[in-house]
C-alpha positions in Angstrom: 75.6 139.5 245.0 73.5 140.1 241.4 70.1 143.1 242.0 67.6 141.8 239.9 63.9 143.6 240.1 62.8 142.7 243.6 65.6 144.0 244.7 69.1 142.7 246.1 69.7 138.9 245.1 72.2 137.3 247.2 73.3 134.4 245.0 74.4 131.9 247.9 72.7 134.6 251.1 76.4 135.1 252.5 76.1 138.5 252.3 72.7 139.4 253.1 73.1 136.7 255.9 76.2 138.5 257.4 74.0 141.4 257.6 71.2 140.3 259.2 73.9 138.5 262.2 76.1 142.1 262.4 72.4 143.9 262.3 71.0 141.6 265.3 73.9 141.4 267.5 74.2 145.2 267.1 70.2 146.2 268.1 71.2 144.1 271.2 74.8 145.7 272.3 73.0 148.7 272.1 69.7 147.5 274.2 72.3 145.2 276.5 71.8 147.0 280.4 75.1 147.6 280.7 75.0 149.7 277.6 71.6 150.8 278.4 73.2 151.6 281.9 76.4 153.6 280.8 74.9 155.6 278.0 72.2 156.7 281.0 75.5 157.9 283.0 77.7 159.4 280.2 74.1 161.7 279.7 72.9 162.6 282.7 69.3 160.8 281.2 67.4 158.7 282.9 64.6 157.9 281.0 63.2 154.4 280.9 64.3 152.6 277.0 60.8 152.8 275.4 60.5 156.9 276.4 63.9 157.1 275.1 62.8 155.1 272.5 59.6 157.3 272.0 61.7 160.6 272.1 64.1 159.2 269.7 61.5 158.9 267.0 60.0 162.4 267.6 63.5 163.6 266.7 63.3 161.8 263.5 59.8 162.7 261.9 56.9 165.5 262.3 54.8 165.7 265.2 52.2 162.6 264.9 48.8 162.0 266.3 49.3 159.5 269.1 46.9 156.6 267.2 49.6 156.9 264.4 52.3 156.8 267.0 51.0 153.4 268.8 51.0 152.1 265.2 53.9 152.7 264.1 56.5 151.3 267.3 53.4 148.5 267.2 52.0 149.2 270.5 48.9 149.0 271.9 47.7 153.0 272.0 47.3 153.0 276.0 50.8 151.7 275.9 52.0 154.8 273.6 50.3 157.2 276.2 51.8 155.8 279.5 55.1 156.2 278.0 54.1 159.1 276.5 52.9 160.9 280.0 56.2 160.7 281.8 57.9 162.7 279.1 55.1 165.5 278.4 55.7 166.1 282.5 59.3 166.0 281.4 58.5 168.6 279.3 60.6 166.9 276.4 57.6 166.3 274.4 54.7 168.7 273.9 51.3 168.5 272.9 50.2 170.8 269.5 47.2 171.1 267.0 47.1 169.8 263.9 46.9 173.9 261.2 45.2 171.5 259.1 42.6 169.8 261.3 42.3 171.9 264.8 40.2 169.5 266.6 43.6 166.5 266.2 46.6 166.8 268.8 49.5 166.1 267.7 52.8 165.0 269.7 55.8 167.0 268.9 59.5 167.0 270.6 60.7 169.8 272.4 63.6 171.7 272.6 64.3 169.8 276.0 63.4 166.5 274.2 66.1 167.1 271.5 68.4 167.9 273.8 68.3 165.3 275.6 68.8 163.1 273.0 71.6 164.8 271.4 73.1 163.8 274.8 72.2 160.3 274.4 73.6 160.0 271.1 76.5 161.6 272.4 77.1 159.1 274.6 76.5 155.8 272.4 79.3 157.7 269.6 81.6 157.5 272.4 81.1 154.0 273.7 81.5 152.9 269.6 84.4 154.9 269.6 85.5 152.4 272.2 84.2 149.5 270.4 85.7 150.6 266.4 89.6 152.2 267.9 91.9 151.5 265.4 89.0 151.0 262.7 90.2 152.7 259.3 87.1 156.4 258.7 87.1 155.5 255.4 85.7 151.3 256.7 82.9 153.5 259.2 82.2 155.7 255.9 80.8 152.7 254.5 79.2 150.6 257.9 77.5 154.2 258.0 76.0 153.9 254.8 74.7 150.7 254.0 73.3 150.6 258.0 71.5 154.6 257.2 69.4 152.3 254.6 68.4 150.2 256.9 66.9 153.7 258.8 65.4 155.1 255.7 63.8 151.9 255.0 62.2 152.2 258.9 61.4 156.0 258.2 59.5 155.6 255.1 57.0 153.3 256.7 56.9 155.4 259.5 55.1 158.3 257.2 53.5 155.6 255.3 50.1 156.4 255.9 48.5 153.7 258.4 44.7 152.1 256.8 
């Protein structure tokens, strides 16, 4: 694998192809009905997948406007508002005023929301422990390091101003 001015170049495409395949497989696994149901059971959480994705998003970013949330998640503002309704009614997120512009309302995760996210992540880790039983810890650390680059890229996109 070579690295050039434009980023990583995989001479024959095999390494990036394997990564793409693996990331896709992990996404399908984590979004599969049986894994979602097992995570929900273990975490004691009955949120819809779209609601949980939003909640997990708020656990990673600063408070945001609903319009920015919709842009970031690639959904319509009305869809974001509907998904946020239950999170607000369960007191997992809250509306707060933007200190720099008091006319603006932001959405922020609450401590109860952080608790739900922590329980869901613990349940996922337990499932992953079963999947990777017997895998060397150093190998898992390297895989995590590489995959966290995907998250960093996603978060950089979420933080970028949308025009």
